[in-house]
C-alpha positions as CSV (number, residue, x, y, z in Angstrom):
1,X,15.4,3.8,-49.2
2,X,16.2,7.5,-48.6
3,X,17.8,9.7,-51.2
4,X,20.9,10.1,-49.1
5,X,21.3,6.3,-48.9
6,X,20.9,6.0,-52.6
7,X,23.5,8.7,-53.2
8,X,25.9,6.9,-50.8
9,X,25.5,3.7,-52.7
10,X,26.3,5.5,-56.0
11,X,29.4,7.1,-54.5
12,X,30.5,3.7,-53.1
13,X,30.7,2.3,-56.6
14,X,33.5,4.7,-57.3
15,X,35.0,5.2,-53.8
16,X,34.0,2.8,-51.0
17,X,36.1,4.8,-48.5
18,X,34.1,8.0,-49.3
19,X,30.9,6.0,-48.8
20,X,32.0,4.9,-45.3
21,X,33.1,8.4,-44.4
22,X,29.7,9.8,-45.4
23,X,27.8,7.0,-43.4
24,X,29.9,7.6,-40.3
25,X,29.3,11.4,-40.5
26,X,25.6,10.8,-40.8
27,X,25.6,8.5,-37.7
28,X,27.6,11.1,-35.8
29,X,25.0,13.7,-36.6
30,X,22.2,11.4,-35.5
31,X,24.0,10.8,-32.2
32,X,24.4,14.5,-31.6
33,X,20.7,15.0,-32.1
34,X,19.7,12.4,-29.5
35,X,18.9,12.8,-25.8
36,X,21.9,11.9,-23.8
37,X,19.9,9.1,-22.1
38,X,19.4,7.5,-25.5
39,X,23.0,7.4,-26.4
40,X,25.0,4.2,-26.1
41,X,28.6,4.3,-25.0
42,X,31.1,1.7,-23.7
43,X,29.5,1.9,-20.2
44,X,25.9,1.8,-21.1
45,X,26.0,0.0,-24.5
46,X,24.8,-3.2,-22.9
47,X,21.7,-1.6,-21.4
48,X,18.8,-2.5,-23.7
49,X,15.6,-1.9,-21.6
50,X,12.3,-3.6,-22.6
51,X,9.5,-1.2,-23.6
52,X,6.6,-3.5,-24.2
53,X,2.9,-2.9,-23.9
54,X,2.0,-2.3,-20.2
55,X,-0.4,-5.3,-20.1
56,X,2.3,-7.6,-21.5
57,X,4.8,-6.4,-18.9
58,X,2.3,-6.9,-16.1
59,X,1.2,-10.3,-17.4
60,X,4.8,-11.6,-17.5
61,X,5.8,-10.1,-14.2
62,X,2.8,-10.0,-11.9
63,X,2.8,-13.6,-10.6
64,X,6.4,-13.6,-9.5
65,X,6.3,-10.0,-8.1
66,X,3.1,-10.9,-6.2
67,X,4.7,-14.0,-4.7
68,X,7.9,-12.2,-3.8
69,X,6.2,-9.3,-2.2
70,X,3.9,-11.5,-0.1
71,X,6.9,-13.6,1.0
72,X,8.7,-10.4,2.1
73,X,5.6,-9.1,3.9
74,X,5.5,-12.4,5.8
75,X,9.2,-12.6,6.6
76,X,10.8,-9.1,6.3
77,X,9.7,-6.8,9.2
78,X,10.0,-3.6,7.2
79,X,7.7,-4.7,4.4
80,X,5.2,-5.9,7.0
81,X,5.5,-2.5,8.7
82,X,5.1,-0.6,5.5
83,X,1.8,-2.5,4.6
84,X,0.4,-2.1,8.1
85,X,1.3,1.6,8.3
86,X,-0.2,2.4,4.9
87,X,-3.4,0.5,5.5
88,X,-3.8,2.2,8.9
89,X,-3.1,5.6,7.4
90,X,-5.4,5.2,4.4
91,X,-8.3,3.4,6.0
92,X,-7.6,3.3,9.7
93,X,-10.7,2.6,11.7
94,X,-12.9,3.4,8.6
95,X,-13.7,6.1,6.1
96,X,-16.9,7.9,7.4
97,X,-19.8,8.7,5.1
98,X,-22.0,11.8,5.3
99,X,-25.1,11.9,3.2
100,X,-25.5,15.3,1.5
101,X,-29.0,15.3,-0.1
102,X,-30.3,18.8,-0.5
103,X,-33.8,20.3,-0.7
104,X,-33.2,23.5,-2.5
105,X,-30.2,25.2,-1.0
106,X,-30.5,23.4,2.4
107,X,-29.4,20.0,3.5
108,X,-32.4,17.6,3.9
109,X,-31.5,16.5,7.4
110,X,-34.3,13.9,7.7
111,X,-33.3,12.0,4.5
112,X,-29.6,12.3,5.2
113,X,-30.1,10.8,8.6
114,X,-32.1,7.9,7.2
115,X,-29.5,7.3,4.5
116,X,-26.7,7.3,7.1
117,X,-28.6,4.9,9.3
118,X,-29.2,2.5,6.3
119,X,-25.5,2.8,5.4
120,X,-24.3,2.0,8.9
121,X,-26.6,-0.9,9.2
122,X,-25.6,-2.4,5.8
123,X,-21.9,-2.0,6.7
124,X,-22.3,-4.5,9.5
125,X,-23.5,-7.1,6.9
126,X,-21.3,-6.0,3.9
127,X,-19.3,-9.2,3.7
128,X,-21.2,-12.1,2.1
129,X,-19.3,-14.5,4.4
130,X,-20.6,-12.6,7.4
131,X,-17.1,-12.0,8.8
132,X,-16.0,-8.5,7.9
133,X,-17.4,-5.0,8.4
134,X,-17.3,-2.8,5.3
135,X,-14.5,-0.8,6.9
136,X,-12.5,-4.0,7.3
137,X,-13.2,-4.8,3.7
138,X,-11.7,-1.4,2.7
139,X,-8.6,-2.2,4.7
140,X,-8.4,-5.6,3.0
141,X,-8.7,-3.9,-0.4
142,X,-5.9,-1.6,0.4
143,X,-3.7,-4.5,1.7
144,X,-4.4,-6.5,-1.5
145,X,-3.6,-3.4,-3.6
146,X,-0.2,-3.1,-1.8
147,X,0.7,-6.7,-2.0
148,X,-0.9,-8.0,-5.2
149,X,-1.3,-4.7,-7.0
150,X,-5.0,-4.9,-7.2
151,X,-8.2,-5.9,-5.4
152,X,-11.4,-7.4,-6.6
153,X,-14.9,-7.7,-5.1
154,X,-17.9,-9.4,-6.7
155,X,-21.4,-8.1,-6.0
156,X,-23.6,-10.8,-4.7
157,X,-26.9,-11.6,-3.1
158,X,-26.4,-13.3,0.3
159,X,-28.1,-16.5,1.0
160,X,-28.7,-15.7,4.7
161,X,-31.3,-13.3,5.9
162,X,-29.8,-9.7,5.8
163,X,-31.1,-6.2,6.0
164,X,-30.5,-5.6,2.3
165,X,-30.1,-8.3,-0.4
166,X,-26.7,-7.0,-1.4
167,X,-23.2,-8.0,-0.3
168,X,-19.6,-8.1,-1.5
169,X,-17.4,-11.2,-1.9
170,X,-13.6,-10.6,-1.8
171,X,-11.6,-12.9,-4.0
172,X,-7.9,-13.3,-4.7
173,X,-6.7,-11.4,-7.8
174,X,-4.8,-14.4,-9.0
175,X,-8.2,-16.0,-9.8
176,X,-8.7,-13.6,-12.7
177,X,-7.7,-15.9,-15.5
178,X,-8.1,-16.7,-19.2
179,X,-8.4,-20.4,-18.5
180,X,-11.4,-21.7,-20.4
181,X,-12.7,-18.2,-21.2
182,X,-14.8,-17.7,-24.3
183,X,-15.5,-14.3,-25.8
184,X,-17.3,-13.0,-28.9
185,X,-15.6,-11.7,-32.0
186,X,-15.9,-8.0,-31.1
187,X,-14.2,-8.4,-27.7
188,X,-10.6,-8.9,-26.6
189,X,-9.3,-10.8,-23.6
190,X,-6.1,-10.2,-21.7
191,X,-5.2,-11.7,-18.2
192,X,-8.8,-12.6,-17.6
193,X,-10.2,-9.2,-18.4
194,X,-12.6,-8.9,-21.3
195,X,-12.7,-5.5,-23.0
196,X,-13.6,-3.6,-26.1
197,X,-10.4,-3.1,-28.1
198,X,-11.7,0.0,-29.7
199,X,-12.4,2.0,-26.5
200,X,-10.7,0.0,-23.7
201,X,-14.0,-0.3,-21.9
202,X,-13.9,-3.3,-19.6
203,X,-16.9,-5.6,-20.3
204,X,-16.4,-8.6,-18.0
205,X,-14.0,-10.5,-15.8
206,X,-13.3,-14.2,-16.1
207,X,-12.9,-15.8,-12.6
208,X,-11.5,-19.2,-11.9
209,X,-13.4,-21.4,-9.5
210,X,-11.7,-22.2,-6.2
211,X,-10.7,-25.7,-7.4
212,X,-8.7,-24.1,-10.3
213,X,-11.1,-25.1,-13.0
214,X,-12.4,-23.2,-15.9
215,X,-13.3,-19.5,-15.4
216,X,-16.7,-18.1,-15.1
217,X,-17.7,-14.9,-16.9
218,X,-19.0,-12.1,-14.7
219,X,-20.1,-8.8,-16.1
220,X,-18.0,-5.8,-15.2
221,X,-21.1,-4.0,-13.7
222,X,-21.1,-6.7,-11.0
223,X,-17.4,-6.4,-10.2
224,X,-15.4,-3.8,-8.2
225,X,-11.8,-3.9,-9.5
226,X,-9.2,-1.4,-8.3
227,X,-5.6,-0.8,-8.9
228,X,-3.1,2.1,-9.4
229,X,-3.2,3.2,-13.1
230,X,0.3,3.8,-14.5
231,X,-0.2,3.8,-18.3
232,X,-3.2,4.2,-20.7
233,X,-5.0,1.0,-21.5
234,X,-3.8,-0.8,-18.4
235,X,-6.1,-3.7,-17.4
236,X,-4.5,-5.1,-14.3
237,X,-2.4,-3.8,-11.4
238,X,1.2,-4.4,-10.2
239,X,2.3,-4.1,-6.6
240,X,3.8,-0.7,-5.7
241,X,6.5,-2.6,-3.9
242,X,7.9,-3.9,-7.2
243,X,10.8,-1.4,-7.5
244,X,11.9,-2.2,-3.9
245,X,11.6,-6.0,-4.0
246,X,15.3,-6.7,-4.9
247,X,16.7,-4.1,-2.5
248,X,14.5,-5.5,0.3
249,X,15.5,-9.1,-0.5
250,X,19.2,-8.2,-0.6
251,X,18.9,-6.2,2.7
252,X,17.1,-9.1,4.4
253,X,19.8,-11.5,3.3
254,X,22.5,-9.1,4.3
255,X,21.0,-8.6,7.8
256,X,20.5,-12.4,8.3
257,X,24.1,-13.0,7.2
258,X,25.4,-10.3,9.5
259,X,23.5,-11.6,12.4
260,X,24.7,-15.1,11.8
261,X,28.3,-14.0,11.5
262,X,28.0,-11.9,14.7
263,X,26.5,-14.8,16.6
264,X,29.2,-17.2,15.3
265,X,32.0,-14.7,16.1
266,X,30.7,-14.1,19.6
267,X,30.8,-17.8,20.5
268,X,34.6,-18.1,20.2
269,X,36.6,-16.9,23.2
270,X,40.1,-18.2,22.4
271,X,42.1,-20.6,20.3
272,X,44.7,-23.0,21.9
273,X,47.1,-25.3,20.2
274,X,47.7,-28.9,21.5
275,X,50.0,-31.7,20.6
276,X,47.1,-34.1,20.1
277,X,44.2,-32.1,18.6
278,X,42.6,-35.2,17.0
279,X,42.4,-37.1,20.3
280,X,41.1,-34.1,22.2
281,X,38.4,-33.3,19.6
282,X,37.3,-37.0,19.5
283,X,36.7,-37.0,23.2
284,X,34.6,-33.8,23.2
285,X,32.4,-34.6,20.2
286,X,28.9,-35.6,21.1
287,X,27.0,-38.2,19.2
288,X,23.3,-39.0,18.9
289,X,21.6,-42.3,19.3
290,X,22.5,-43.3,15.7
291,X,26.2,-42.5,16.2
292,X,26.0,-39.3,14.1
293,X,28.0,-36.3,15.4
294,X,26.0,-33.5,16.9
295,X,27.3,-30.3,15.3
296,X,26.4,-27.3,17.4
297,X,28.3,-24.4,18.8
298,X,28.1,-23.2,22.4
299,X,29.0,-19.7,23.8
300,X,32.6,-18.8,24.8
301,X,34.3,-21.7,23.0
302,X,38.0,-22.3,23.5
303,X,39.2,-24.0,20.3
304,X,42.2,-26.4,20.2
305,X,44.2,-26.0,17.0
306,X,46.9,-28.0,15.3
307,X,50.6,-27.8,16.3
308,X,52.4,-24.9,14.9
309,X,49.5,-22.5,14.8
310,X,49.5,-19.4,17.0
311,X,47.4,-18.8,20.0
312,X,45.2,-15.8,19.9
313,X,42.2,-14.3,21.8
314,X,39.2,-14.1,19.5
315,X,38.1,-10.6,18.6
316,X,34.8,-9.7,17.0
317,X,34.1,-6.4,15.2
318,X,30.7,-7.6,14.0
319,X,28.5,-5.9,13.0
320,X,30.9,-3.5,11.2
321,X,30.8,0.2,11.4
322,X,29.1,0.5,8.0
323,X,26.2,-1.8,8.9
324,X,23.9,0.9,10.3
325,X,24.5,3.5,7.5
326,X,24.0,0.8,4.8
327,X,20.7,-0.4,6.4
328,X,19.5,3.2,6.6
329,X,20.3,3.8,2.9
330,X,18.3,0.7,1.8
331,X,15.4,1.6,4.1
332,X,15.3,5.1,2.7
333,X,15.1,3.6,-0.8
334,X,12.2,1.3,0.2
335,X,10.5,4.2,2.0
336,X,10.7,6.3,-1.2
337,X,9.2,3.5,-3.2
338,X,6.2,2.8,-1.0
339,X,5.5,6.5,-0.3
340,X,6.3,6.5,3.4
341,X,8.7,8.7,5.3
342,X,11.8,6.8,6.4
343,X,11.0,7.6,10.1
344,X,7.6,5.9,9.9
345,X,8.9,2.9,8.0
346,X,11.8,2.4,10.3
347,X,10.4,3.7,13.6
348,X,13.6,5.8,13.9
349,X,12.8,9.3,15.1
350,X,16.3,10.2,16.4
351,X,17.4,13.8,15.8
352,X,14.0,15.1,14.8
353,X,12.5,18.4,16.1
354,X,9.1,20.0,15.6
355,X,10.0,21.6,12.3
356,X,11.2,18.4,10.7
357,X,8.4,16.4,12.2
358,X,5.9,18.9,10.7
359,X,7.7,18.5,7.3
360,X,7.5,14.7,7.6
361,X,3.8,14.9,8.4
362,X,3.1,17.2,5.5
363,X,4.9,14.9,3.1
364,X,2.9,11.9,4.5
365,X,-0.4,13.7,4.0
366,X,0.5,14.4,0.4
367,X,1.4,10.8,-0.2
368,X,-1.6,9.3,1.6
369,X,-4.4,11.7,0.4
370,X,-4.4,10.4,-3.2
371,X,-4.6,6.8,-2.0
372,X,-7.5,7.7,0.2
373,X,-9.3,9.3,-2.6
374,X,-8.7,6.3,-4.8
375,X,-10.4,4.0,-2.3
376,X,-13.3,6.5,-2.0
377,X,-13.8,7.0,-5.7
378,X,-13.4,3.3,-6.8
379,X,-14.8,1.4,-3.9
380,X,-16.7,3.5,-1.2
381,X,-18.8,5.7,-3.5
382,X,-19.8,3.0,-6.0
383,X,-20.8,0.7,-3.2
384,X,-22.8,3.5,-1.5
385,X,-24.8,4.0,-4.8
386,X,-25.6,0.3,-4.9
387,X,-26.7,0.4,-1.3
388,X,-29.0,3.3,-1.9
389,X,-30.4,1.6,-5.1
390,X,-31.0,-1.6,-3.2
391,X,-32.6,0.2,-0.2
392,X,-35.0,2.0,-2.5
393,X,-35.9,-1.1,-4.5
394,X,-36.3,-3.1,-1.2
395,X,-38.6,-0.3,0.1
396,X,-36.3,0.2,3.1
397,X,-36.6,3.9,2.4
398,X,-38.9,6.2,0.6
399,X,-37.1,8.7,-1.8
400,X,-39.5,10.9,-3.8
401,X,-38.5,11.2,-7.4
402,X,-35.7,8.6,-7.1
403,X,-36.8,6.4,-10.0
404,X,-36.7,9.4,-12.3
405,X,-33.5,11.0,-11.1
406,X,-31.5,9.1,-8.5
407,X,-28.4,11.2,-8.8
408,X,-29.3,13.8,-6.1
409,X,-29.6,11.0,-3.5
410,X,-26.1,9.8,-4.2
411,X,-24.6,13.0,-3.0
412,X,-22.2,12.4,-0.1
413,X,-18.9,13.3,1.4
414,X,-16.3,11.0,2.8
415,X,-14.0,11.6,5.8
416,X,-10.9,9.5,5.8
417,X,-8.8,9.1,9.0
418,X,-6.7,12.1,9.9
419,X,-3.0,12.2,10.5
420,X,-2.2,13.3,14.2
421,X,-0.3,16.5,14.7
422,X,3.2,16.5,16.1
423,X,2.2,19.4,18.3
424,X,-1.6,19.6,18.9
425,X,-1.4,22.8,21.0
426,X,0.5,24.8,18.5
427,X,-1.5,23.5,15.6
428,X,-4.8,24.1,17.5
429,X,-4.0,27.8,18.0
430,X,-3.2,28.1,14.3
431,X,-6.6,26.6,13.4
432,X,-8.4,29.0,15.7
433,X,-6.7,32.0,14.0
434,X,-7.6,30.6,10.5
435,X,-11.2,30.1,11.5
436,X,-11.5,33.6,13.0
437,X,-10.0,35.0,9.8
438,X,-12.3,33.0,7.6
439,X,-9.4,31.1,6.0
440,X,-10.8,27.7,7.1
441,X,-14.2,26.3,8.2
442,X,-14.7,24.3,11.4
443,X,-15.9,21.4,9.2
444,X,-12.6,21.4,7.3
445,X,-10.5,21.4,10.5
446,X,-12.6,18.6,12.0
447,X,-12.4,16.5,8.8
448,X,-8.6,16.8,8.9
449,X,-8.7,15.0,12.3
450,X,-10.9,12.3,10.7
451,X,-14.0,13.4,12.6
452,X,-17.5,14.2,11.5
453,X,-18.3,17.8,12.5
454,X,-22.0,17.0,13.1
455,X,-21.0,14.2,15.4
456,X,-18.6,16.5,17.3
457,X,-21.5,19.0,17.8
458,X,-23.7,16.2,19.0
459,X,-21.1,15.2,21.5
460,X,-20.6,18.7,22.7
461,X,-24.4,19.1,23.1
462,X,-24.4,15.9,25.2
463,X,-21.4,17.1,27.2
464,X,-23.2,20.4,27.9
465,X,-26.3,18.6,29.2
466,X,-24.2,16.3,31.4
467,X,-22.2,19.2,32.8
468,X,-25.4,21.2,33.5
469,X,-26.9,18.1,35.3
470,X,-23.9,18.3,37.6
471,X,-24.2,22.0,38.1
472,X,-21.2,22.8,35.9
473,X,-20.6,24.5,32.6
474,X,-18.4,23.4,29.7
475,X,-16.0,26.1,30.7
476,X,-15.7,24.7,34.2
477,X,-15.2,21.2,32.8
478,X,-12.5,22.2,30.3
479,X,-10.6,24.2,32.9
480,X,-10.8,21.5,35.5
481,X,-9.8,18.8,33.0
482,X,-6.8,20.9,31.8
483,X,-5.6,21.5,35.4
484,X,-6.6,18.2,37.0
485,X,-8.6,15.5,35.1
486,X,-9.6,14.0,38.4
487,X,-11.3,17.2,39.6
488,X,-14.4,16.5,37.5
489,X,-14.8,13.1,39.1
490,X,-14.5,14.6,42.5
491,X,-17.6,16.7,42.0
492,X,-19.9,13.8,41.2
């Protein structure tokens, strides 16, 4: 007990009212020293947010969030569009690898070419089931991370004959489970992830079998597990759609209700009163083979009402004037949550010009680039190291000094898909000026377009040879193509 509290108690013995005044003054001082957000008044006094451990929050929320997000992706067009757009922007048709092994200060072109060929060949057989290319597995990983909050691949040795004895098996994150898991006394277990409680290092994953039985322990070194880190010590992921789930669900329900109301209102043409409404209605009601009334509504209905009711022509003002602004507001909230510009999420580009399009594109690049780097760091690069290791151990390639120091042979760069320019001509001229003034390199400009500069040079070399074989130069071809693409065909 503090000295002030003891003094209050002593004063309270002689003057209870003085004690109460002192305690109230002390509470007032404490409130004045608080952040405004922490103060409780009559409007916010009922707000008592939960601030639990991040893993407890995810454990209690993830199954329901995952199920709701997946249902919305299946049934709500804008969630489906968001996932498709982000997967296409982050992974697209693949993240290209360039080997960057050096001999001294120069790139070792021979070794790099061999490593790139091995990588391309392995990518065709990356999936242990034999269904997916590695680029498609990267797209699946991103889709899982968007919907379930995380992705998980198990490193495995394929049973079928393959180029390298190494493959990946994609599994549902929901199979990471504590069910039947056993750990030693020095480890801790949470949501199927075994870790060292002193350092947070992940030691193993416990995976349920497909029949839902007890889990199997798999060492962390044989698992690729990725998610978006939000707080220190986090072990599992949560869908980035989580803050938008309720807004999306409400919008979906609102749109369905508005469409139904509009359809119903559009079916009525007029209401007419009659002296025998019961007899009239009985004669026009259809019944099925079991004698049950068939209740359905046709277009342009003229409804007969009871005596004494007014006749009026049906008027429909659905959807209301606030429907479109309200939908836009909710879609903007969803777009902010998932990291997409509203225009891309909704497909609504009305009122945009080059300047605003350029701003939208820049914002998109800033949102997408970290997600691309996450896939590269936590999936592409670790897998590439495994492939190089396996290729060396399988004697598919000879790498001098690899057993002693493999790190130099892991050097690589990755080129994610680029974001198209809203005005290629204007941006192309800016790139030319930047290259001339040594502000950018041709490699950087080419990589922004999602292309490998070496491949571009090879294509240009081939194009030059093809043009020369036809008695042309690249300048002739480019000029003819710009003026009339059919002109080149006419000279064959």
